[in-house]
TISETI-816390 format. One record per residue (C-alpha): residue number from 1; residue in three letters; x, z, y. Coordinates in steps of 0.1 Angstrom, whole numbers, plus 5000, padded with zeros to 4 digits. Last residue first. Layout:
  domi  pamar    px    pz    py
   NUM    ALA     X     Z     Y
...
END
This chain:
  domi  pamar    px    pz    py
   796    TYR  8833  2660  7911
   795    ASN  8799  2690  7912
   794    LEU  8799  2695  7878
   793    ILE  8836  2703  7877
   792    ASN  8840  2723  7910
   791    ALA  8807  2748  7894
   790    LEU  8820  2749  7864
   789    LEU  8859  2760  7877
   788    HIS  8839  2784  7898
   787    ILE  8825  2807  7869
   786    ALA  8858  2806  7852
   785    ASN  8878  2814  7884
   784    ILE  8854  2846  7892
   783    GLU  8854  2861  7850
   782    LEU  8820  2871  7844
   781    ARG  8824  2879  7806
   780    SER  8804  2850  7795
   779    ILE  8820  2829  7819
   778    ARG  8854  2830  7798
   777    GLN  8835  2821  7768
   776    LEU  8819  2791  7785
   775    LEU  8852  2780  7794
   774    PRO  8874  2787  7768
   773    PHE  8894  2754  7776
   772    GLY  8889  2729  7756
   771    CYS  8874  2708  7790
   770    TYR  8873  2676  7788
   769    ILE  8864  2652  7820
   768    ILE  8848  2615  7820
   767    ARG  8848  2592  7852
   766    GLY  8827  2569  7864
   765    GLU  8828  2536  7885
   764    GLY  8850  2522  7855
   763    MET  8865  2544  7833
   762    ASN  8885  2576  7849
   761    ALA  8899  2603  7829
   760    VAL  8902  2638  7840
   759    THR  8918  2660  7811
   758    LEU  8916  2702  7805
   757    LEU  8926  2720  7774
   756    SER  8948  2689  7765
   755    ARG  8973  2691  7739
   754    ASN  9012  2689  7751
   753    SER  9025  2663  7729
   752    SER  9058  2682  7727
   751    THR  9033  2714  7714
   750    ARG  9033  2745  7727
   749    LYS  9025  2733  7758
   748    ASP  8989  2734  7750
   747    TYR  8971  2720  7783
   746    ILE  8955  2724  7817
   745    LEU  8953  2696  7845
   744    LYS  8961  2665  7814
   743    LYS  8952  2634  7839
   742    GLY  8934  2606  7814
   741    ALA  8942  2582  7793
   740    ALA  8936  2586  7751
   739    ILE  8933  2623  7743
   738    GLU  8949  2648  7718
   737    ALA  8932  2679  7721
   736    PRO  8929  2713  7729
   735    ALA  8901  2730  7717
   734    SER  8905  2772  7723
   733    LEU  8889  2800  7710
   732    ALA  8879  2833  7727
   731    ARG  8892  2863  7711
   730    SER  8928  2849  7712
   729    ASP  8936  2854  7747
   728    VAL  8928  2834  7781
   727    THR  8938  2860  7816
   726    GLU  8967  2839  7825
   725    VAL  8947  2807  7820
   724    LEU  8923  2816  7852
   723    ARG  8950  2842  7872
   722    ARG  8970  2810  7873
   721    THR  8950  2786  7882
   720    LEU  8932  2807  7913
   719    ILE  8904  2785  7920
   718    THR  8891  2773  7950
   717    TYR  8856  2766  7955
   716    PRO  8843  2732  7964
   715    LYS  8863  2720  7959
   714    SER  8897  2731  7953
   713    PHE  8908  2732  7911
   712    LEU  8889  2703  7902
   711    ARG  8902  2684  7934
   710    HIS  8938  2684  7921
   709    ASN  8961  2711  7941
   708    ARG  8980  2725  7907
   707    GLU  8982  2691  7892
   706    GLY  8998  2701  7856
   705    VAL  8991  2736  7843
   704    GLY  9006  2754  7810
   703    ILE  8990  2774  7785
   702    ASP  9003  2790  7757
   701    VAL  9016  2825  7776
   700    GLY  8974  2827  7784
   699    GLU  8970  2832  7746
   698    LEU  8957  2803  7720
   697    ALA  8936  2806  7690
   696    ALA  8937  2770  7683
   695    PRO  8911  2743  7680
   694    LEU  8921  2709  7676
   693    PRO  8897  2683  7691
   692    ARG  8908  2647  7685
   691    ILE  8892  2624  7716
   690    SER  8888  2591  7719
   689    LEU  8863  2579  7751
   688    ALA  8834  2567  7757
   687    GLY  8812  2594  7737
   686    ALA  8807  2598  7697
   685    ARG  8824  2575  7674
   684    SER  8854  2595  7666
   683    PRO  8833  2619  7650
   682    TRP  8838  2655  7661
   681    ASP  8849  2675  7628
   680    GLN  8877  2696  7648
   679    PRO  8852  2713  7667
   678    GLN  8845  2704  7702
   677    GLY  8856  2718  7743
   676    MET  8828  2704  7760
   675    VAL  8827  2671  7773
   674    VAL  8817  2666  7808
   673    LEU  8807  2626  7818
   672    LEU  8799  2614  7849
   671    GLY  8784  2586  7857
   670    GLY  8793  2558  7880
   669    GLN  8783  2523  7858
   668    ARG  8812  2525  7837
   667    VAL  8802  2562  7825
   666    TYR  8768  2552  7817
   665    ARG  8780  2521  7797
   664    GLU  8805  2541  7776
   663    ILE  8773  2566  7773
   662    ARG  8754  2534  7755
   661    GLU  8783  2518  7741
   660    THR  8782  2553  7716
   659    VAL  8750  2555  7714
   658    LYS  8750  2558  7673
   657    SER  8775  2589  7674
   656    LEU  8752  2613  7693
   655    SER  8719  2601  7671
   654    ALA  8729  2629  7648
   653    PHE  8719  2654  7673
   652    LEU  8727  2689  7662
   651    GLN  8760  2686  7644
   650    HIS  8771  2661  7671
   649    SER  8761  2692  7695
   648    GLY  8794  2708  7682
   647    SER  8804  2723  7720
   646    GLY  8781  2709  7743
   645    VAL  8779  2672  7759
   644    ILE  8774  2676  7796
   643    ILE  8758  2643  7813
   642    VAL  8765  2639  7851
   641    GLN  8742  2619  7877
   640    TYR  8715  2615  7854
   639    ALA  8686  2591  7857
   638    GLY  8713  2563  7841
   637    LEU  8708  2576  7810
   636    ASP  8674  2559  7809
   635    GLY  8657  2571  7776
   634    THR  8658  2551  7743
   633    GLU  8687  2558  7720
   632    LEU  8699  2592  7740
   631    ALA  8663  2601  7746
   630    ARG  8650  2597  7714
   629    ASN  8679  2623  7701
   628    THR  8666  2652  7724
   627    LEU  8682  2661  7759
   626    PRO  8681  2691  7777
   625    THR  8676  2684  7818
   624    ILE  8693  2704  7843
   623    ASN  8683  2705  7884
   622    ALA  8711  2734  7886
   621    ASP  8699  2771  7896
   620    THR  8730  2783  7887
   619    MET  8722  2807  7856
   618    ARG  8700  2783  7834
   617    LEU  8735  2757  7834
   616    VAL  8750  2794  7820
   615    ASP  8721  2803  7790
   614    GLU  8717  2766  7782
   613    LEU  8758  2760  7772
   612    LEU  8756  2791  7755
   611    GLY  8731  2780  7731
   610    SER  8757  2786  7703
   609    THR  8755  2752  7685
   608    ASP  8756  2738  7720
   607    PRO  8729  2718  7740
   606    LEU  8733  2686  7750
   605    PHE  8728  2680  7785
   604    ALA  8711  2660  7815
   603    ILE  8722  2671  7845
   602    PRO  8707  2654  7879
   601    ARG  8725  2663  7913
   600    ASP  8696  2666  7943
   599    PRO  8705  2706  7935
   598    ASN  8739  2706  7947
   597    ILE  8758  2731  7922
   596    VAL  8761  2766  7936
   595    CYS  8779  2790  7917
   594    SER  8784  2820  7943
   593    ALA  8795  2854  7921
   592    VAL  8775  2888  7921
   591    ARG  8780  2903  7887
   590    ILE  8761  2913  7856
   589    LEU  8774  2924  7819
   588    ALA  8752  2942  7797
   587    THR  8743  2970  7771
   586    ASP  8729  2976  7742
   585    ALA  8709  3006  7728
   584    ALA  8693  3016  7695
   583    VAL  8676  3049  7680
   582    ILE  8682  3073  7711
   581    GLU  8666  3105  7702
   580    GLY  8640  3116  7724
   579    GLY  8612  3118  7700
   578    GLU  8622  3082  7689
   577    LYS  8645  3063  7713
   576    LEU  8653  3027  7729
   575    TYR  8681  3024  7754
   574    LEU  8693  2994  7776
   573    VAL  8718  2999  7799
   572    LEU  8721  2975  7828
   571    ARG  8765  2971  7837
   570    ALA  8786  2960  7865
   569    ILE  8813  2938  7869
   568    GLY  8827  2933  7909
   567    ASP  8815  2933  7942
   566    VAL  8781  2954  7949
   565    MET  8746  2949  7947
   564    GLY  8732  2969  7980
   563    SER  8722  2928  7996
   562    GLY  8690  2936  7970
   561    ALA  8687  2919  7933
   560    VAL  8655  2919  7918
   559    PHE  8646  2925  7883
   558    PRO  8617  2916  7857
   557    PHE  8622  2924  7822
   556    GLN  8612  2910  7791
   555    ILE  8607  2926  7756
   554    THR  8607  2907  7728
   553    GLN  8597  2916  7690
   552    SER  8617  2911  7657
   551    GLU  8614  2912  7619
   550    GLU  8575  2915  7622
   549    GLY  8554  2922  7592
   548    SER  8545  2960  7608
   547    SER  8544  2968  7644
   546    LEU  8566  2980  7668
   545    SER  8547  2988  7696
   544    MET  8568  2998  7730
   543    THR  8566  3026  7757
   542    ARG  8579  3025  7790
   541    GLN  8572  2986  7801
   540    VAL  8591  2976  7827
   539    ALA  8572  2971  7859
   538    GLY  8599  2955  7883
   537    ALA  8640  2971  7878
   536    SER  8658  2973  7908
   535    ILE  8700  2958  7914
   534    GLY  8714  2973  7942
   533    PRO  8735  3000  7922
   532    PRO  8729  2994  7887
   531    THR  8704  2999  7863
   530    LYS  8696  3020  7834
   529    LEU  8663  3008  7810
   528    GLU  8648  3035  7792
   527    VAL  8618  3023  7769
   526    ALA  8605  3048  7744
   525    VAL  8595  3037  7709
   524    LYS  8564  3036  7689
   523    GLY  8559  3029  7653
   522    SER  8561  3001  7629
   521    TYR  8591  2995  7603
   520    TYR  8581  2973  7571
   519    LYS  8598  2945  7582
   518    PRO  8629  2960  7591
   517    LYS  8634  2959  7627
   516    GLU  8653  2937  7653
   515    VAL  8646  2945  7687
   514    VAL  8651  2914  7716
   513    ALA  8662  2918  7750
   512    LYS  8648  2892  7784
   511    TRP  8662  2893  7818
   510    TYR  8638  2876  7843
   509    PHE  8651  2870  7881
   508    PRO  8642  2880  7923
   507    SER  8671  2882  7950
   506    VAL  8665  2907  7973
   505    THR  8664  2903  8011
   504    LYS  8646  2935  8026
   503    ASP  8678  2954  8029
   502    VAL  8680  2964  8068
   501    LEU  8710  2958  8082
   500    VAL  8711  2919  8066
   499    ASN  8744  2910  8042
   498    ALA  8722  2878  8025
   497    VAL  8718  2879  7984
   496    LYS  8753  2872  7967
   495    PRO  8743  2845  7937
   494    ILE  8735  2861  7899
   493    PHE  8761  2860  7874
   492    ARG  8742  2869  7838
   491    PHE  8753  2885  7811
   490    SER  8745  2894  7775
   489    PRO  8723  2869  7770
   488    LEU  8697  2878  7757
   487    PHE  8697  2912  7754
   486    THR  8700  2928  7719
   485    VAL  8680  2964  7707
   484    LYS  8688  2973  7666
   483    LEU  8662  2995  7649
   482    SER  8673  3004  7616
   481    ARG  8664  3036  7617
   480    SER  8673  3054  7578
   479    GLY  8708  3039  7585
   478    ARG  8728  3073  7574
   477    VAL  8729  3097  7555
   476    GLY  8756  3121  7557
   475    ALA  8780  3123  7527
   474    VAL  8797  3157  7523
   473    SER  8838  3158  7509
   472    ARG  8861  3174  7482
   471    ALA  8895  3160  7475
   470    THR  8903  3174  7436
   469    MET  8943  3177  7429
   468    SER  8965  3165  7402
   467    ILE  9001  3162  7410
   466    GLY  9024  3139  7388
   465    GLY  9035  3118  7412
   464    TYR  8998  3114  7425
   463    GLN  8971  3122  7400
   462    ILE  8932  3124  7423
   461    GLU  8899  3139  7413
   460    VAL  8874  3129  7432
   459    ALA  8846  3148  7450
   458    PHE  8807  3145  7463
   457    ARG  8782  3163  7484
   456    LEU  8747  3149  7495
   455    SER  8733  3153  7534
   454    ASP  8693  3158  7531
   453    LEU  8674  3131  7524
   452    ALA  8636  3133  7547
   451    GLY  8645  3102  7565
   450    SER  8602  3096  7562
   449    ARG  8602  3058  7551
   448    LEU  8631  3068  7529
   447    SER  8617  3096  7511
   446    GLU  8581  3073  7511
   445    GLY  8604  3046  7489
   444    GLU  8614  3069  7459
   443    PHE  8648  3074  7456
   442    ASP  8671  3049  7437
   441    VAL  8714  3056  7442
   440    LEU  8733  3024  7438
   439    TYR  8770  3026  7434
   438    GLU  8796  3006  7454
   437    ARG  8832  3010  7456
   436    ILE  8862  3009  7476
   435    PHE  8899  3007  7468
   434    GLN  8924  3001  7496
   433    GLN  8957  2992  7496
   432    HIS  8990  3009  7508
   431    PRO  9009  3017  7475
   430    ARG  8985  3009  7445
   429    VAL  8961  3025  7435
   428    LYS  8952  3031  7399
   427    HIS  8914  3035  7385
   426    PRO  8904  3060  7362
   425    THR  8868  3054  7348
   424    ALA  8846  3092  7346
   423    ASP  8824  3073  7370
   422    VAL  8796  3090  7388
   421    ILE  8798  3123  7365
   420    ILE  8771  3139  7380
   419    ALA  8778  3175  7392
   418    SER  8760  3207  7395
   417    ASP  8770  3232  7419
   416    ASP  8735  3242  7431
   415    SER  8721  3226  7457
   414    GLY  8713  3194  7446
   413    PRO  8730  3160  7441
   412    PHE  8765  3169  7435
   411    PHE  8785  3131  7432
   410    LEU  8818  3131  7413
   409    ILE  8842  3103  7409
   408    LYS  8870  3113  7381
   407    ALA  8908  3102  7377
   406    LEU  8917  3083  7409
   405    THR  8950  3074  7402
   404    VAL  8973  3073  7430
   403    GLY  9004  3051  7441
   402    LEU  9039  3060  7460
   401    PRO  9050  3050  7490
   400    GLY  9020  3062  7514
   399    SER  8990  3042  7529
   398    VAL  8964  3047  7503
   397    THR  8929  3041  7509
   396    VAL  8901  3054  7496
   395    THR  8860  3051  7501
   394    PRO  8834  3059  7484
   393    ARG  8802  3037  7486
   392    PHE  8766  3051  7482
   391    LYS  8740  3030  7482
   390    VAL  8704  3036  7490
   389    LYS  8675  3007  7492
   388    PRO  8653  3006  7517
   387    GLY  8618  2982  7517
   386    GLU  8617  2951  7489
   385    PRO  8622  2928  7518
   384    THR  8655  2945  7521
   383    ASP  8668  2976  7548
   382    LYS  8700  2988  7534
   381    ILE  8706  3026  7536
   380    VAL  8739  3041  7533
   379    ILE  8752  3071  7519
   378    ASP  8788  3071  7529
   377    GLY  8821  3079  7514
   376    SER  8860  3092  7530
   375    TRP  8887  3098  7513
   374    GLU  8924  3087  7528
   373    LEU  8961  3086  7512
   372    GLY  8991  3089  7529
   371    MET  9001  3120  7501
   370    THR  9007  3137  7540
   369    LEU  8975  3123  7550
   368    LEU  8959  3140  7518
   367    THR  8975  3178  7523
   366    ALA  8963  3173  7560
   365    ARG  8932  3163  7558
   364    GLN  8926  3190  7525
   363    ALA  8933  3216  7543
   362    THR  8912  3207  7571
   361    ALA  8882  3202  7549
   360    VAL  8892  3238  7533
   359    LEU  8894  3252  7567
   358    ASN  8861  3241  7580
   357    SER  8840  3253  7542
   356    VAL  8865  3289  7547
   355    TYR  8841  3287  7582
   354    GLY  8813  3282  7566
   353    SER  8811  3305  7541
   352    TYR  8820  3332  7573
   351    VAL  8801  3324  7594
   350    GLN  8769  3310  7574
   349    ASP  8768  3343  7555
   348    ALA  8743  3331  7528
   347    LYS  8778  3324  7505
   346    LEU  8792  3359  7512
   345    GLU  8756  3375  7503
   344    PRO  8757  3352  7467
   343    ASN  8790  3355  7460
   342    SER  8804  3328  7440
   341    ASN  8801  3306  7470
   340    VAL  8831  3333  7483
   339    LEU  8849  3329  7450
   338    ASP  8849  3294  7453
   337    LEU  8857  3288  7485
   336    LEU  8891  3309  7477
   335    ARG  8895  3293  7450
   334    THR  8896  3260  7477
   333    LEU  8921  3282  7497
   332    ALA  8950  3285  7467
   331    ARG  8945  3249  7459
   330    TYR  8948  3242  7494
   329    GLY  8982  3260  7493
   328    SER  8996  3248  7464
   327    VAL  8986  3207  7474
   326    LEU  9007  3217  7504
   325    ARG  9036  3228  7488
   324    ASP  9039  3204  7462
   323    VAL  9034  3175  7491
   322    ARG  9062  3189  7512
   321    LYS  9083  3193  7481
   320    ARG  9077  3155  7476
   319    PRO  9084  3147  7513
   318    SER  9117  3164  7513
   317    GLY  9135  3192  7534
   316    ALA  9101  3216  7536
   315    ILE  9100  3231  7572
   314    ARG  9066  3226  7583
   313    ALA  9058  3222  7541
   312    ASP  9069  3262  7540
   311    ASN  9043  3276  7566
   310    PHE  9014  3257  7547
   309    ASP  9025  3273  7518
   308    ARG  9027  3309  7531
   307    GLU  8997  3299  7547
   306    PHE  8979  3296  7516
   305    GLN  8991  3319  7495
   304    GLU  8983  3349  7522
   303    ALA  8950  3335  7518
   302    LEU  8947  3335  7484
   301    ARG  8960  3372  7480
   300    LEU  8937  3380  7511
   299    GLN  8904  3366  7487
   298    ASN  8921  3384  7454
   297    LYS  8931  3418  7472
   296    ILE  8891  3418  7489
   295    THR  8874  3411  7454
   294    THR  8894  3437  7436
   293    THR  8888  3464  7459
   292    SER  8851  3460  7457
   291    ASN  8820  3438  7477
   290    SER  8788  3439  7468
   289    SER  8771  3453  7499
   288    SER  8796  3435  7527
   287    THR  8818  3447  7553
   286    SER  8845  3450  7533
   285    VAL  8842  3410  7528
   284    VAL  8835  3406  7570
   283    SER  8862  3428  7586
   282    LYS  8887  3424  7564
   281    ILE  8888  3386  7550
   280    LEU  8880  3376  7587
   279    GLY  8911  3394  7598
   278    GLY  8931  3375  7569
   277    LEU  8913  3340  7576
   276    ARG  8917  3345  7616
   275    LEU  8947  3321  7620
   274    LYS  8957  3309  7661
   273    THR  8957  3348  7670
   272    LEU  8941  3352  7704
   271    GLY  8953  3376  7735
   270    SER  8975  3343  7756
   269    LEU  8958  3309  7740
   268    PHE  8949  3291  7774
   267    ASP  8981  3305  7789
   266    SER  8997  3330  7809
   265    GLU  8973  3358  7806
   264    ARG  8991  3389  7796
   263    PHE  8972  3410  7768
   262    SER  8961  3444  7777
   261    SER  8926  3436  7780
   260    ASN  8922  3435  7742
   259    ILE  8897  3404  7740
   258    ASP  8864  3393  7751
   257    TYR  8873  3376  7781
   256    ARG  8855  3358  7810
   255    ALA  8862  3338  7840
   254    LEU  8900  3328  7838
   253    GLU  8905  3301  7864
   252    TYR  8916  3267  7854
   251    ARG  8944  3252  7879
   250    THR  8952  3217  7876
   249    TYR  8985  3200  7884
   248    LEU  9010  3172  7890
   247    GLY  8980  3160  7918
   246    ASP  8984  3124  7928
   245    GLU  9009  3104  7958
   244    ALA  9033  3098  7933
   243    SER  9011  3080  7910
   242    LEU  8988  3088  7879
   241    PRO  8982  3053  7857
   240    GLU  8951  3036  7864
   239    ALA  8928  3042  7830
   238    GLY  8912  3008  7815
   237    PHE  8875  2995  7812
   236    ASP  8864  2977  7783
   235    GLN  8835  2998  7782
   234    PRO  8825  3020  7748
   233    PHE  8828  3058  7761
   232    PHE  8835  3075  7734
   231    TYR  8860  3048  7712
   230    ARG  8877  3033  7744
   229    GLU  8876  3067  7762
   228    THR  8900  3076  7725
   227    GLU  8920  3047  7726
   226    ALA  8930  3051  7763
   225    ILE  8936  3089  7758
   224    LEU  8954  3082  7730
   223    GLU  8978  3056  7742
   222    ALA  8984  3073  7774
   221    TYR  8989  3104  7758
   220    ALA  9025  3116  7770
   219    ARG  9023  3101  7806
   218    TYR  8985  3126  7806
   217    LEU  9003  3154  7797
   216    GLU  9034  3148  7820
   215    ARG  9006  3140  7849
   214    GLN  8984  3168  7839
   213    ASN  9008  3199  7840
   212    VAL  8978  3226  7835
   211    ILE  8975  3259  7848
   210    ALA  8962  3284  7830
   209    GLY  8943  3318  7842
   208    GLN  8951  3349  7863
   207    ILE  8956  3338  7893
   206    VAL  8989  3335  7919
   205    ALA  8989  3308  7945
   204    GLY  9024  3295  7943
   203    SER  9007  3260  7949
   202    THR  8967  3260  7960
   201    PHE  8948  3243  7937
   200    GLU  8917  3228  7947
   199    ALA  8884  3223  7926
   198    GLN  8890  3247  7898
   197    GLU  8883  3249  7864
   196    GLN  8867  3273  7853
   195    TYR  8875  3290  7820
   194    VAL  8858  3315  7794
   193    LYS  8874  3333  7769
   192    ARG  8864  3347  7735
   191    VAL  8833  3332  7725
   190    GLY  8824  3347  7691
   189    VAL  8845  3353  7660
   188    LEU  8870  3371  7656
   187    GLY  8852  3403  7677
   186    ASN  8858  3426  7641
   185    TYR  8830  3403  7624
   184    LYS  8799  3427  7619
   183    LEU  8811  3440  7650
   182    SER  8808  3408  7673
   181    ASP  8779  3395  7658
   180    PRO  8771  3363  7662
   179    ALA  8789  3357  7698
   178    ALA  8774  3337  7725
   177    LYS  8756  3363  7748
   176    GLY  8786  3372  7769
   175    SER  8773  3370  7800
   174    LEU  8797  3346  7812
   173    PHE  8780  3321  7785
   172    TYR  8747  3321  7794
   171    ASP  8759  3321  7831
   170    LYS  8773  3292  7828
   169    VAL  8746  3274  7812
   168    PRO  8719  3288  7836
   167    LYS  8743  3272  7863
   166    TRP  8747  3239  7846
   165    ILE  8709  3223  7838
   164    SER  8703  3218  7878
   163    SER  8733  3189  7878
   162    SER  8764  3195  7896
   161    LEU  8791  3202  7876
   160    SER  8824  3188  7889
   159    SER  8849  3216  7880
   158    ASN  8845  3209  7845
   157    PHE  8840  3239  7824
   156    LEU  8862  3253  7799
   155    VAL  8849  3278  7768
   154    ILE  8872  3291  7746
   153    ASP  8861  3305  7710
   152    PRO  8834  3285  7702
   151    ALA  8802  3295  7692
   150    SER  8800  3308  7654
   149    SER  8772  3288  7642
   148    ASN  8790  3272  7611
   147    PRO  8796  3240  7628
   146    SER  8802  3252  7665
   145    LEU  8784  3231  7696
   144    ALA  8751  3227  7687
   143    ASN  8747  3263  7668
   142    PRO  8762  3278  7699
   141    LEU  8736  3261  7722
   140    GLU  8707  3272  7707
   139    GLY  8705  3302  7733
   138    ILE  8702  3273  7762
   137    ALA  8668  3265  7747
   136    THR  8645  3281  7772
   135    GLN  8662  3258  7800
   134    SER  8659  3231  7777
   133    LEU  8686  3205  7762
   132    ASN  8699  3170  7759
   131    ILE  8727  3174  7741
   130    GLN  8762  3148  7738
   129    THR  8787  3164  7717
   128    LEU  8818  3145  7713
   127    GLY  8851  3154  7690
   126    LEU  8883  3151  7691
   125    GLY  8908  3145  7659
   124    SER  8927  3124  7681
   123    ARG  8932  3099  7649
   122    LYS  8893  3105  7637
   121    HIS  8875  3101  7665
   120    TYR  8841  3118  7662
   119    LYS  8810  3118  7674
   118    LYS  8777  3138  7676
   117    ARG  8742  3137  7692
   116    ALA  8726  3169  7694
   115    GLN  8691  3183  7704
   114    LEU  8677  3210  7718
   113    GLY  8642  3226  7736
   112    GLU  8623  3191  7747
   111    PRO  8621  3194  7782
   110    SER  8652  3176  7786
   109    GLU  8685  3184  7810
   108    THR  8716  3162  7801
   107    ILE  8744  3183  7787
   106    THR  8780  3171  7780
   105    ALA  8803  3180  7753
   104    LEU  8838  3175  7746
   103    THR  8846  3192  7711
   102    VAL  8884  3204  7706
   101    ASP  8897  3219  7672
   100    CYS  8932  3238  7684
    99    GLY  8960  3217  7674
    98    TYR  8983  3232  7702
    97    ARG  9000  3206  7711
    96    GLN  8974  3176  7705
    95    SER  8944  3196  7709
    94    LEU  8945  3216  7735
    93    LEU  8972  3199  7754
    92    MET  8954  3168  7751
    91    VAL  8921  3187  7767
    90    ALA  8938  3201  7790
    89    GLY  8961  3167  7803
    88    TRP  8925  3150  7793
    87    ASP  8906  3164  7823
    86    ILE  8872  3146  7821
    85    ASP  8857  3135  7853
    84    GLN  8856  3099  7852
    83    PRO  8835  3110  7819
    82    ALA  8810  3124  7841
    81    GLU  8791  3159  7833
    80    PHE  8819  3176  7819
    79    PHE  8822  3209  7794
    78    TYR  8850  3216  7768
    77    VAL  8841  3230  7739
    76    VAL  8871  3255  7720
    75    GLN  8872  3257  7683
    74    LEU  8906  3284  7673
    73    ASP  8912  3277  7636
    72    ASN  8953  3267  7642
    71    LEU  8971  3264  7606
    70    THR  8951  3239  7598
    69    ARG  8963  3216  7630
    68    ASP  8997  3227  7632
    67    ILE  8998  3213  7590
    66    HIS  8978  3179  7607
    65    GLU  9010  3178  7634
    64    THR  9035  3183  7608
    63    THR  9024  3152  7596
    62    ASN  9026  3127  7621
    61    THR  9006  3097  7608
    60    GLN  9026  3066  7617
    59    SER  9005  3048  7585
    58    GLN  9022  3020  7568
    57    ALA  8998  2985  7574
    56    LEU  8974  2983  7544
    55    PRO  8971  2953  7518
    54    ALA  8941  2951  7504
    53    LEU  8927  2962  7470
    52    ALA  8886  2957  7479
    51    ILE  8868  2974  7445
    50    ILE  8830  2968  7451
    49    ALA  8796  2973  7431
    48    LEU  8760  2969  7432
    47    SER  8765  2929  7456
    46    ALA  8747  2924  7492
    45    LEU  8774  2944  7509
    44    THR  8803  2914  7500
    43    LEU  8827  2935  7511
    42    LYS  8866  2919  7508
    41    MET  8895  2933  7514
    40    THR  8920  2908  7504
    39    LEU  8942  2909  7469
    38    THR  8909  2911  7444
    37    MET  8892  2929  7419
    36    THR  8860  2931  7405
    35    LEU  8834  2959  7392
    34    THR  8801  2963  7382
    33    VAL  8776  2991  7385
    32    LEU  8740  2985  7377
    31    ALA  8745  3000  7341
    30    SER  8757  3028  7363
    29    ASN  8717  3036  7378
    28    ILE  8722  3067  7396
    27    ARG  8695  3088  7398
    26    LEU  8679  3110  7426
    25    ARG  8646  3122  7423
    24    MET  8637  3133  7465
    23    MET  8658  3155  7487
    22    ALA  8638  3177  7505
    21    ASN  8664  3195  7528
    20    SER  8661  3176  7560
    19    VAL  8685  3146  7579
    18    SER  8683  3139  7619
    17    ASN  8693  3099  7623
    16    LEU  8722  3095  7645
    15    ALA  8715  3070  7671
    14    GLU  8749  3054  7678
    13    ARG  8749  3036  7710
    12    THR  8773  3063  7731
    11    TYR  8767  3069  7759
    10    HIS  8784  3041  7785
     9    SER  8808  3052  7810
     8    ILE  8826  3035  7833
     7    TYR  8864  3039  7840
     6    ASN  8884  3056  7858
     5    LEU  8913  3078  7846
     4    ARG  8912  3112  7870
     3    SER  8924  3115  7902
     2    LEU  8934  3158  7908
     1    MET  8916  3173  7937
END
């Protein structure tokens, strides 16, 4: 079996809210719309109107690729169970090389009919559909998989499908039932071909199917594959490149086909027509009761013009000619859609009208991207103390060489074609800038609470270099359930459990999560927790009641870790669900890591502004005591062998700058003072040593190591110093400092003064350690060397 891309999957955090047809009263309060312009993009979501004119990077879009995608209307569904089993070679072949509309789909068996969550990756053009399905609802699958209820044209089954739901699903597609009406559409819609991936491939075998050069395709699209993985399955694990020992090909056997049996199968698309618009016009329009010869001829003429213009655009010699041809073809296609919508019988045909609508959307995207223009919009529900408010937010991005003028913005609030002019003032958007504006949309409050809002249509009239076109789109309502769940903290390291033959040795610990919600919201949510091997949850509440009037509520989970806990980083996943739909989710990291600190060594600390220091110290089971202002001024500091000053603690403890002499006396009498990285406003009279921090975003290449054999790097844990500094990136802010004395063990090598990131200085019988290295941030990512360095510092 060919090696797959290796990562741990995490199903999407986004919970898509269902929308219904009951839209309540709409009015656009144009008097509240104001306008501001800036040269840098600043979105203040509380404001009623925003324009951001921000410099943008030059687009790297492959224009021909988008044109090819428009001229191929075939829809493909690739069924998989585990993300690590996805055959990205086949997916990229069909999506990027051939321009098919490809959806990755996974199914989980559920007793509650069919529920689908969808996600779309803009750059690759791939979709992800996650389906909860009962065996009695399998016949509804085509509606969930195809946007126009026509069912996909090609279905691929991954070879690693083990769940019991897959057999009836396969049987359904192999039976030929997944076709709306094969006679009405002359066999042009519905599932035409079904492929089954073969787990083993014998070289030289003759098959009826397709063979994919997996290695070549992975190498060609490695960057896009990695980007798509991170988007669909948001984990920070990259893919391992294919090696010489990996299999070179994957094989797909043609399990069923519903096309002319005389075709010779040599590829996934063999025997299929890429663009079926003309054939559908002849089969659908000619059979409608209200058809006429003129209607058929007009639609065929527009279809032929669209196809001819887009093909001409592929080979156009100049960018301007390419745009001219695309706009001409796009206009022909929109006129065809208008003819369909003006005919009640054709408009009611969801398959045909949906097909044409999807084709218009694809052609519009190709045309706009060729212009260097992207147009989108959202209907966003924001929670406020007065209840939910709705905003319409259109966005126009210009990445091409010519600016555009937005002549008019239109909004279609109802099911008919009557439009409200939202904004009739022309707005010029210059090259490499962005236009964003918000419009207040007023709904009745009760309709927002029920989520009873329909998707809304909108359009913008664009003028580009003397060319005019109207871009259309649909805004889906989102955010009506503003629930959020967060693990606190988002990571944890635990000591290794004794490795015994019978796994009865366990280590208990607790973790909590906070649910944030609007004050007005109340109801029950299901709580679902997924744990990695070796971690077991105790008595976890299965449902949670959320009360109105509260903005947050806490859940606490008891856990035990056994010897089956594997090395490396694992993940806990927490879901909140309403009616089987995920409405909030969070992931926490956990790993086995030894961080033993002598329990007979009393440690006091001043918390940092983020609380991260306290979270980390409590994971060590060290003997710790938080200090107060009173303890700093009057307490017995000599009762502690170590005092840790957290980052920014001088902002929380006014006494810190007043007790410099007490702290210096504490150090000289044998105490250990650890000062973590500080902000630039660290007072010169705080602590016993002159420290002048200058925070900076450093990369590993900017950091040097002094004495690699110093005790801090060897006792009680051996630190791989090279690995420790190489993994630093600018996401974790470092705090190099100019320090009056001491040994610089880690330093910022970009400066002639070699500002210190880790310094040990002797003072009397005690020591001072300054740690401007982003130690706690690295620990929050569960880096083993960072965890061990903390133990070495506190045991020093």
